Structures are given as C-alpha cells and as structure tokens.
C-alpha positions as CSV (number, residue, x, y, z in Angstrom):
1,M,-49.8,-19.2,125.1
2,N,-53.2,-16.8,126.5
3,E,-56.4,-16.7,124.1
4,E,-55.4,-12.9,123.0
5,N,-51.9,-14.2,121.7
6,S,-53.6,-17.3,120.6
7,N,-56.4,-15.8,118.2
8,L,-53.8,-13.1,117.3
9,V,-51.2,-15.8,115.7
10,Q,-54.4,-17.5,114.0
11,K,-54.9,-14.5,111.9
12,T,-51.6,-15.5,110.1
13,I,-51.7,-18.9,108.3
14,S,-48.8,-20.4,108.6
15,P,-47.3,-22.4,105.2
16,L,-46.9,-25.1,107.5
17,E,-49.0,-27.1,105.6
18,Y,-48.2,-30.8,106.8
19,R,-52.1,-31.9,107.3
20,P,-52.0,-35.5,108.1
21,N,-55.6,-37.5,107.6
22,L,-56.2,-37.9,111.4
23,D,-59.9,-37.3,111.4
24,V,-62.0,-40.2,113.1
25,S,-64.4,-40.9,109.7
26,T,-67.2,-43.1,109.8
27,S,-66.6,-44.8,106.6
28,K,-63.4,-46.3,108.2
29,V,-64.3,-48.9,110.1
30,I,-62.2,-51.7,111.2
31,G,-63.0,-54.8,113.3
32,G,-66.1,-52.8,114.8
33,F,-64.5,-49.7,116.1
34,L,-63.6,-46.6,114.5
35,K,-59.7,-46.2,113.3
36,S,-57.8,-43.4,113.3
37,D,-55.7,-42.7,110.3
38,T,-52.6,-41.1,111.1
39,E,-50.7,-41.9,107.8
40,I,-48.6,-38.8,107.7
41,E,-48.3,-37.1,104.4
42,E,-44.4,-36.0,103.8
43,Y,-44.0,-32.2,103.1
44,I,-40.7,-31.4,100.9
45,P,-40.0,-27.7,101.4
46,S,-38.3,-26.1,98.0
47,A,-34.7,-27.4,97.7
48,S,-31.9,-25.4,96.2
49,D,-30.8,-26.6,92.6
50,D,-28.7,-29.8,93.7
51,K,-29.4,-30.4,97.3
52,E,-32.7,-31.2,99.8
53,V,-33.3,-32.1,103.3
54,G,-31.6,-34.9,103.6
55,T,-28.4,-34.3,101.3
56,G,-27.2,-31.1,102.8
57,L,-29.7,-28.2,102.3
58,L,-30.7,-28.7,106.5
59,T,-27.0,-28.5,107.2
60,D,-26.6,-25.2,104.8
61,E,-29.3,-23.4,106.6
62,I,-28.1,-23.9,109.7
63,E,-24.8,-23.0,108.4
64,N,-26.3,-20.1,107.4
65,F,-28.2,-19.4,110.3
66,K,-24.8,-19.3,112.1
67,D,-23.6,-16.9,109.8
68,I,-26.1,-14.6,110.4
69,Q,-25.8,-14.6,114.1
70,K,-22.1,-14.0,113.7
71,T,-22.8,-10.9,111.4
72,I,-25.5,-9.6,114.2
73,N,-23.0,-9.8,117.0
74,Q,-20.0,-8.3,115.4
75,T,-22.0,-5.8,114.1
76,I,-23.4,-5.1,118.0
77,D,-19.7,-5.3,118.9
78,N,-18.6,-2.5,116.2
79,L,-21.4,-0.1,117.3
80,R,-21.0,-0.6,121.3
81,L,-17.4,0.7,120.5
82,E,-18.4,3.3,118.5
83,L,-21.2,4.6,121.0
84,K,-18.9,3.8,124.0
85,D,-19.0,7.9,125.1
86,L,-22.8,8.2,124.5
87,V,-24.6,8.6,128.0
88,V,-28.0,9.5,128.8
89,L,-28.2,11.7,132.0
90,P,-31.4,12.2,133.5
91,E,-31.7,15.9,134.6
92,D,-34.8,15.3,137.0
93,S,-34.3,14.2,140.1
94,F,-36.8,12.1,140.5
95,Y,-35.6,10.1,137.4
96,L,-32.1,10.6,138.6
97,K,-32.7,8.8,142.0
98,S,-35.0,5.8,140.4
99,L,-32.2,5.5,137.8
100,N,-29.6,4.9,140.3
101,E,-31.9,2.6,142.0
102,S,-32.6,0.4,139.0
103,K,-28.9,0.1,138.1
104,E,-28.2,-1.1,141.8
105,S,-30.7,-3.5,141.2
106,L,-29.4,-5.0,138.2
107,G,-25.7,-4.6,139.6
108,L,-24.7,-2.0,136.9
109,Q,-21.9,0.2,138.1
110,G,-21.6,4.4,137.6
111,N,-24.5,6.5,138.6
112,G,-26.6,9.2,137.1
113,Q,-26.3,8.0,133.4
114,I,-26.6,5.4,131.5
115,S,-23.9,3.9,128.8
116,I,-24.7,1.8,125.9
117,G,-23.5,-1.0,127.9
118,D,-25.9,-0.7,130.3
119,Y,-28.7,-0.3,127.6
120,E,-27.6,-3.4,126.4
121,Y,-27.5,-5.2,129.7
122,A,-31.1,-3.7,130.2
123,L,-32.5,-5.1,126.8
124,N,-31.6,-8.4,128.0
125,H,-33.6,-7.9,131.2
126,I,-36.5,-6.1,129.9
127,N,-38.6,-8.3,131.7
128,N,-37.5,-7.3,135.2
129,P,-39.0,-3.9,135.9
130,S,-35.4,-2.1,136.8
131,G,-34.1,-2.9,133.0
132,A,-37.6,-1.9,131.4
133,Y,-37.0,1.2,133.3
134,I,-33.6,1.6,132.0
135,V,-34.5,0.9,128.5
136,E,-37.4,3.5,128.6
137,L,-35.2,6.4,130.0
138,W,-32.2,5.5,127.2
139,E,-34.7,5.0,124.0
140,E,-37.0,8.3,125.1
141,V,-33.7,10.1,124.3
142,Q,-32.5,8.4,121.2
143,E,-35.8,8.4,119.5
144,S,-36.4,11.7,120.2
145,E,-35.4,14.7,117.5
146,Q,-32.1,15.0,119.5
147,G,-31.4,11.3,119.2
148,N,-28.6,9.1,117.7
149,L,-29.8,6.8,114.9
150,K,-26.7,4.4,115.4
151,A,-27.8,3.9,119.3
152,E,-31.6,3.6,118.3
153,L,-30.8,0.8,115.5
154,F,-28.3,-0.7,118.0
155,G,-31.4,-2.0,120.2
156,D,-32.9,-4.1,117.1
157,L,-29.7,-5.8,116.8
158,V,-29.5,-6.8,120.7
159,E,-33.0,-7.8,120.2
160,L,-32.3,-10.0,117.1
161,S,-29.3,-11.1,118.7
162,I,-31.6,-12.6,121.6
163,E,-34.0,-14.0,119.3
164,Y,-31.2,-15.9,117.4
165,S,-29.8,-17.3,120.7
166,H,-34.0,-18.3,121.3
167,L,-33.6,-20.1,117.8
168,E,-30.6,-21.9,118.5
169,K,-32.4,-23.8,121.6
170,Y,-35.1,-24.7,118.9
171,I,-32.7,-25.9,116.7
172,Q,-31.4,-28.2,119.7
173,R,-34.7,-29.2,120.4
174,F,-36.0,-30.1,117.4
175,I,-33.2,-30.8,115.0
176,N,-30.6,-31.7,117.0
177,K,-32.2,-33.8,119.3
178,A,-34.0,-35.5,116.4
179,L,-31.0,-36.5,114.8
180,F,-28.5,-37.3,117.9
181,D,-30.6,-37.0,120.8
182,V,-28.2,-34.9,122.6
183,A,-27.1,-31.3,121.9
184,L,-24.8,-30.5,119.3
185,D,-21.9,-28.0,120.1
186,M,-22.1,-25.6,117.3
187,N,-19.1,-23.6,118.6
188,E,-16.7,-26.6,117.9
189,E,-15.0,-27.0,115.1
190,G,-16.1,-29.2,112.5
191,W,-19.8,-29.5,113.9
192,E,-20.7,-29.0,110.3
193,Q,-19.6,-32.3,109.1
194,T,-20.9,-33.7,112.1
195,L,-24.4,-32.2,111.1
196,L,-24.2,-33.3,107.5
197,K,-23.3,-36.8,108.3
198,A,-26.4,-37.3,110.5
199,E,-28.4,-35.5,107.8
200,Q,-27.3,-37.9,105.2
201,T,-27.7,-40.7,107.8
202,Q,-31.7,-39.9,108.4
203,K,-32.2,-39.7,104.6
204,K,-30.6,-43.2,104.3
205,L,-33.1,-44.4,106.8
206,M,-36.0,-43.2,104.8
207,D,-34.6,-44.4,101.5
208,E,-33.9,-48.1,103.2
209,L,-37.7,-47.5,104.9
210,K,-39.4,-47.3,101.4
211,E,-37.4,-50.2,99.9
212,R,-38.2,-52.5,103.2
213,E,-42.0,-51.5,102.7
214,T,-42.2,-52.1,99.2
215,I,-40.8,-55.8,99.6
216,A,-43.0,-55.8,102.8
217,K,-46.2,-55.4,100.6
218,K,-44.7,-57.5,98.0
219,D,-44.0,-60.4,100.1
220,L,-47.5,-60.1,101.9
221,M,-49.4,-60.2,98.4
222,E,-47.3,-63.0,97.2
223,A,-48.1,-65.3,100.5
224,S,-51.7,-64.4,100.3
225,L,-52.2,-65.6,96.5
226,F,-49.6,-68.5,96.2
227,N,-48.2,-69.4,100.1
228,S,-51.1,-69.5,103.1
229,D,-48.6,-70.8,105.6
230,G,-46.5,-68.0,105.2
231,I,-49.2,-65.2,105.4
232,L,-48.8,-64.5,109.4
233,S,-44.9,-64.3,109.3
234,A,-45.5,-61.7,106.4
235,K,-47.8,-59.7,108.3
236,E,-45.5,-60.0,111.3
237,N,-43.0,-58.5,108.9
238,A,-45.0,-55.7,107.7
239,Y,-46.5,-55.0,111.0
240,Q,-42.8,-54.3,112.3
241,I,-41.9,-52.0,109.4
242,R,-45.1,-50.3,109.8
243,G,-43.8,-49.3,113.4
244,Y,-40.4,-48.6,112.3
245,K,-42.0,-46.2,109.6
246,T,-44.1,-44.2,112.0
247,Q,-40.7,-43.5,114.1
248,V,-38.7,-42.4,111.1
249,M,-41.3,-40.4,109.6
250,N,-42.2,-38.7,112.6
251,T,-38.3,-37.6,112.9
252,D,-38.1,-36.8,109.4
253,L,-41.2,-34.3,109.5
254,S,-40.1,-32.7,112.8
255,I,-36.8,-32.1,111.0
256,R,-38.5,-30.7,107.9
257,N,-40.8,-28.1,110.1
258,A,-38.0,-26.8,112.0
259,Y,-35.7,-26.6,108.5
260,Q,-38.8,-24.4,107.1
261,T,-39.0,-22.1,110.6
262,I,-35.4,-21.4,110.5
263,Q,-35.4,-20.7,106.8
264,M,-37.9,-18.4,107.1
265,K,-36.3,-16.5,109.8
266,N,-32.8,-16.5,108.0
267,M,-34.5,-14.8,105.1
268,E,-36.3,-12.3,107.0
269,T,-33.5,-11.5,109.4
270,E,-31.0,-11.0,106.6
271,I,-33.2,-8.2,105.1
272,I,-33.6,-7.0,108.4
273,V,-30.0,-6.6,108.9
274,S,-28.8,-5.4,105.6
275,E,-31.3,-2.8,105.8
276,I,-30.0,-1.8,109.0
277,V,-26.4,-2.0,107.9
278,S,-26.3,-0.1,104.9
279,N,-28.1,2.9,106.6
280,L,-26.3,3.6,109.4
281,D,-24.7,6.6,108.0
282,R,-27.6,7.3,106.0
283,K,-28.4,11.0,104.4
284,T,-31.7,11.9,103.8
285,F,-30.8,15.0,101.4
286,I,-28.0,14.2,98.9
287,D,-27.7,17.7,98.3
288,R,-28.8,20.2,101.0
289,S,-28.4,23.3,99.0
290,N,-30.9,22.1,96.7
291,L,-33.5,23.3,99.8
292,L,-31.9,26.7,99.7
293,L,-33.6,28.5,96.6
294,P,-37.1,27.0,97.3
295,L,-37.3,27.8,101.0
296,S,-35.8,31.1,100.1
297,S,-38.4,31.7,97.6
298,I,-41.4,31.6,99.9
299,T,-40.4,34.3,101.7
300,K,-39.5,38.2,101.5
301,T,-37.0,38.7,104.2
302,K,-34.4,37.6,106.7
303,E,-36.7,37.7,109.4
304,D,-39.8,36.5,107.4
305,M,-37.7,33.2,106.3
306,Q,-36.4,32.7,109.7
307,K,-40.2,32.8,110.9
308,A,-41.3,30.0,108.1
309,L,-38.4,28.0,109.5
310,T,-39.1,28.6,112.9
311,S,-42.5,27.2,112.0
312,S,-41.3,24.5,110.0
313,T,-39.0,23.4,112.7
314,V,-42.0,22.8,115.0
315,M,-43.7,20.8,112.5
316,L,-41.1,18.7,112.1
317,K,-40.7,18.1,115.9
318,L,-44.2,16.9,115.7
319,A,-43.5,15.0,112.7
320,V,-40.8,12.8,114.7
321,D,-43.3,12.7,117.8
322,S,-45.9,11.2,115.3
323,E,-43.3,8.5,113.9
324,N,-42.6,7.7,117.6
325,N,-46.3,6.7,118.2
326,K,-46.5,4.6,115.3
327,K,-42.8,2.9,116.8
328,N,-44.1,2.6,120.1
329,T,-47.2,0.4,118.7
330,I,-45.1,-1.9,117.1
331,K,-42.0,-1.7,119.9
332,N,-44.9,-2.7,122.7
333,E,-46.6,-5.9,120.3
334,L,-42.9,-7.2,119.7
335,R,-41.9,-6.9,123.3
336,N,-45.2,-8.2,124.6
337,T,-47.4,-10.3,122.4
338,Y,-44.5,-11.8,120.4
339,S,-41.8,-11.6,122.8
340,V,-39.2,-14.3,123.4
341,S,-40.4,-15.2,126.5
342,N,-43.9,-15.7,124.7
343,R,-41.7,-18.0,122.4
344,D,-40.1,-19.7,125.0
345,V,-43.6,-20.8,126.6
346,L,-44.9,-21.8,123.7
347,L,-41.6,-23.6,122.4
348,D,-41.9,-25.7,125.6
349,D,-45.5,-26.8,125.1
350,Y,-44.7,-27.6,122.0
351,E,-41.9,-30.1,122.7
352,L,-44.1,-31.5,125.4
353,D,-46.9,-32.3,122.9
354,E,-44.2,-33.4,120.4
355,R,-42.9,-36.1,123.1
356,L,-46.4,-37.0,124.2
357,F,-47.5,-37.7,120.5
358,N,-44.1,-39.8,119.9
359,Q,-44.5,-41.7,122.8
360,F,-48.1,-42.9,123.0
361,V,-50.0,-41.9,119.8
362,A,-47.3,-43.4,117.4
363,D,-47.5,-46.6,119.5
364,L,-51.1,-46.7,119.4
365,E,-51.7,-45.3,115.6
366,H,-49.1,-48.4,115.0
367,R,-50.9,-50.9,117.0
368,F,-54.8,-49.6,115.8
369,S,-53.8,-49.8,112.0
370,F,-53.2,-53.5,112.4
371,F,-56.3,-54.4,114.3
372,N,-58.2,-56.3,112.9
373,G,-60.8,-58.1,115.2
374,N,-64.3,-57.9,116.2
375,Q,-65.7,-56.5,119.7
376,N,-68.8,-55.7,121.7
377,S,-70.0,-52.4,121.8
378,D,-68.4,-51.7,125.1
379,T,-65.2,-52.0,123.7
380,T,-66.2,-49.9,120.3
381,L,-66.9,-47.0,122.8
382,Y,-63.7,-47.5,124.4
383,L,-61.5,-47.4,121.4
384,N,-63.1,-44.6,120.1
385,K,-62.6,-42.1,123.2
386,V,-59.1,-43.7,122.7
387,T,-58.9,-42.5,118.8
388,K,-60.3,-39.1,119.8
389,G,-57.9,-38.3,122.2
390,M,-55.2,-39.0,119.6
391,T,-56.7,-36.9,117.1
392,E,-57.0,-34.2,119.9
393,L,-53.2,-34.7,120.6
394,Y,-52.3,-34.4,117.0
395,E,-54.1,-31.5,116.2
396,L,-52.8,-29.5,119.4
397,K,-49.1,-30.5,118.6
398,E,-50.2,-29.1,114.9
399,T,-51.5,-25.9,116.1
400,R,-48.2,-25.5,118.2
401,A,-46.4,-25.8,115.0
402,Q,-48.0,-23.6,113.2
403,E,-48.5,-21.0,116.1
404,Y,-44.6,-20.9,116.8
405,F,-44.1,-20.4,112.7
406,S,-46.4,-17.6,112.6
407,L,-45.0,-15.8,115.8
408,N,-41.7,-15.9,114.1
409,Q,-42.7,-14.7,110.7
410,E,-45.2,-12.0,112.1
411,A,-42.1,-10.6,114.5
412,A,-39.9,-10.5,112.0
413,N,-42.4,-8.5,109.4
414,L,-43.4,-6.4,112.8
415,R,-39.2,-5.7,113.0
416,R,-39.1,-4.5,109.4
417,A,-41.8,-2.2,109.8
418,K,-40.3,-0.8,112.8
419,I,-37.3,-0.2,111.0
420,E,-38.9,1.2,107.9
421,N,-40.5,3.7,110.8
422,V,-37.0,4.5,112.4
423,F,-35.7,5.8,108.9
424,D,-39.1,7.9,108.0
425,K,-38.4,9.2,111.6
426,D,-34.9,10.0,110.9
427,D,-35.8,12.1,107.3
428,A,-37.9,13.9,109.8
429,R,-34.9,14.3,112.5
430,Q,-32.3,15.3,110.1
431,S,-35.0,17.8,108.6
432,F,-35.4,19.2,111.7
433,H,-31.6,19.6,112.5
434,F,-31.5,21.3,108.8
435,S,-34.1,23.8,109.4
436,N,-32.2,25.3,113.0
437,E,-29.1,24.9,111.5
438,L,-30.4,26.9,108.4
439,F,-32.2,29.3,110.7
440,E,-28.7,30.3,112.6
441,L,-27.0,30.7,109.0
442,V,-29.7,33.1,108.0
443,D,-29.2,35.3,111.0
444,E,-25.5,35.1,110.1
445,K,-25.4,35.6,106.4
446,G,-28.9,36.7,105.4
447,K,-31.4,35.2,102.6
448,P,-29.5,32.7,100.4
449,T,-29.8,33.8,96.9
450,A,-29.5,32.2,93.3
451,A,-25.8,33.9,93.6
452,T,-25.1,32.4,97.0
453,Y,-27.0,29.2,97.3
454,K,-24.4,27.0,96.2
455,N,-21.6,27.6,98.7
456,Y,-24.0,29.1,101.3
457,L,-23.7,25.7,103.7
458,S,-20.0,26.0,103.4
C-alpha cells in the first residue's frame, strides 16, 4: 500500500482492538535480556443469543455472506435482462472510433455501441484502459439528466459483486486455510456442515487447551512444593503446552478477526443492497399534480409560465451536474484508493506477515518464554535485537489487519454515500423531465387552473 493510502486508512480507527502486550519493557528481564511478552489477548466479537464463534456464529455469518452474494448476483441477472435493449451510441466520430478500438481490444462483439453486457464486462476489466474508456462513455450518459436510474445502479451492484468475489478469497485465506489448511468449496452441497464441524473442533481445541494448561500449572506448583524430583518433568510438560497454546491461539485470533471483517461487510452491504432494490422504481413525486397550482401561481400568462419552466429546466440540469460532480469524487475514491486491486495487494502482504509471524515469531516467543539462564552482554545484545524484530513483525501484522478492515469499512461508507447521491440526483433528474413535460402541456392546454389541475396531467 502506498504512503497516501496508508495514511488515509489510518484516519479511520478500526474496531479491531486486539492488542497483545508485545512491547520490549525494561521492567521485564529474564536471564539478563529483555523478554518479549506476546501473550495473546482473546478478542470476542458480539455474539448472538445462543451462539458464539466456535459454536456456529462463524458458519452463520459465512452463510449470510453467501446469501448476500446470491442476492447481488440475482439482482444483476434481473437487471441485465430488463436492460438488454439499452445501448449507448456515441455520435462523435472520434469517440466512435475509440470505442470500436476499445471493444476490439477487449474481445467484445458489435461495433458502434455499448450494451449493458459490454458495460458489465468493462467494469470487470476497469484497470485495462480500454475497459475504463467503455465504462466512462456508458456512465457519462446514464448519469446525465437523460440517463437511466436502473442502469446507473447496475454498476454499483456489479462492483459489489466484484468486492464479494475478493472477500471470498479473504475467507479462503484467513478462515478456511486456518481451519482446513485447504480451500473449502463453498459451492458444494453440504459445505455449511463441513465448516460448522471445523468451527466446533477449533472451539474444542481451545477448551481442551485451557484445561490442560490449568492442570500443567497445578502439577508444576505441586512439584515445586512437594516433589523436587518431578520439577523437570513438570516444566517440560508446561513448555510443550505453551508451544501448543501459541499455535492454537494464533489460529483462533486469525479466525475471529476474519469473522469481524466479514460481519461488518455483510451488515453494510445488506443495507446498501436493500436501498438499491427498494429504489429501482422510485418516484420523486407521489402526486405530480400537487406541483401545478404553485407553479402556475408565480406566473401570469401561458408564455410567462413557459419562460419560468425553461429557466427552471436549466437550473435542474445544473443540479444534476452538481450531484454528478459530487458522485465522481466518491466514485474515483472507490476505484482508486479503495479499489479491489489495492485490497488484493494489501491482502497478499497481510497473508505474508501472518505466515511469517506464525512460522518464526510464535516459535521464538515460545522458546524465549521459558528461557531462564544468564548470559554475557553480547548475548543480551543479540537477543534484544531478535526481540525487536519480533515486535516489528507483530506490529506490521496488526497494522495490516487494521488497514484491511478499515479499507473495507470505508469503502462501504463511500458506497452508501454514493447511492444517496444517486437518489438525490434522481430527484433533480425527475424534476427536469417533469419540467419539460409540463412545458409541452402548457403549450397544448394553457396554464393549469384550480378547476383543471387535478386532471391536467392525464
């Protein structure tokens, strides 16, 4: 992630508040060198009434993820069919030539126009200049006062579908890999039961670990007090359990953090999709006839009313343009700073840090936690630097987790703002069309009056 993006996501503090005490403190000296205390604090997300992570809450959330993904894709299918005859036809010869070259570059059929299918394909290849060009031409028309609300919202649904495909990779890397060490095919029948069983097994390991740790501590205490011959054996047992604990706790922490990210994304996306679906056929004015008398009262003659309507239409066009300027700012942020490609890069870095931590830091923390010898100053220096590297890697891993959560959260916030902008703009667009329609009716019927306004628009 570049410096600009990193600074940006840091402005949004993530609720991922797992903060193990990994500081190198001068108050903790074991055997002459500073010890890194990496005891992992357990983060427990808010649970449902009868479930928690480990008893089915994780599986429920991923089932919810798949349901939302299915709803998004089904809505896309419905709109694609409904809008199959909608096309954008560039009139300027320069744009037409560039469009044909872009379509040819992407392997798309048909010259001289952009269909809904072309637009969808281009959105999936927006990092390609040809794809970006097709998207720009389509959206310039659909976002204008002459545009189509459903075609405009179709783009947001496609981008949400792309985001959910990315999040499915996240689930595979940080949940399924932790539980199965392989990818779980979530399109196969019965995957939910497979995941639930693995989730319950992880909780069983955690419960057994706590029990074994309690017994080991008790055995060590009893050996220290009453059986000096058994101290070495008790220490060795405690040492082995501590290593096992590090492994199990790291897995559990990774799963819980991934659960929280998916939970947040599901919640935000459900709101967005609900807003889109419920407003596909929105009407700005419940009864347009209510506008007739007020508009008529501010003018004296038929011609005077038409002049006022012309002026209003110009202002409404400017209102549409103004909303589009706001929308473009948000759209550019979503497609650049918060793009899925940026999240892919961050996810790769995050996974690498997680793997390095589990492979090296967890092992060293386990070894150092039982170190109880003395050493010379050179050894102290060496081990202090090792500990500093451990701290650095942990902090980097934590930062990646918070950045990834924040990127997804802020992208959801921006998407909601963008949808609200679309609806605000649509009010201006519907007002624009009403103003033009009324102009023609006044030309045909004259000014509406108290006696005619109720049936004037019939």
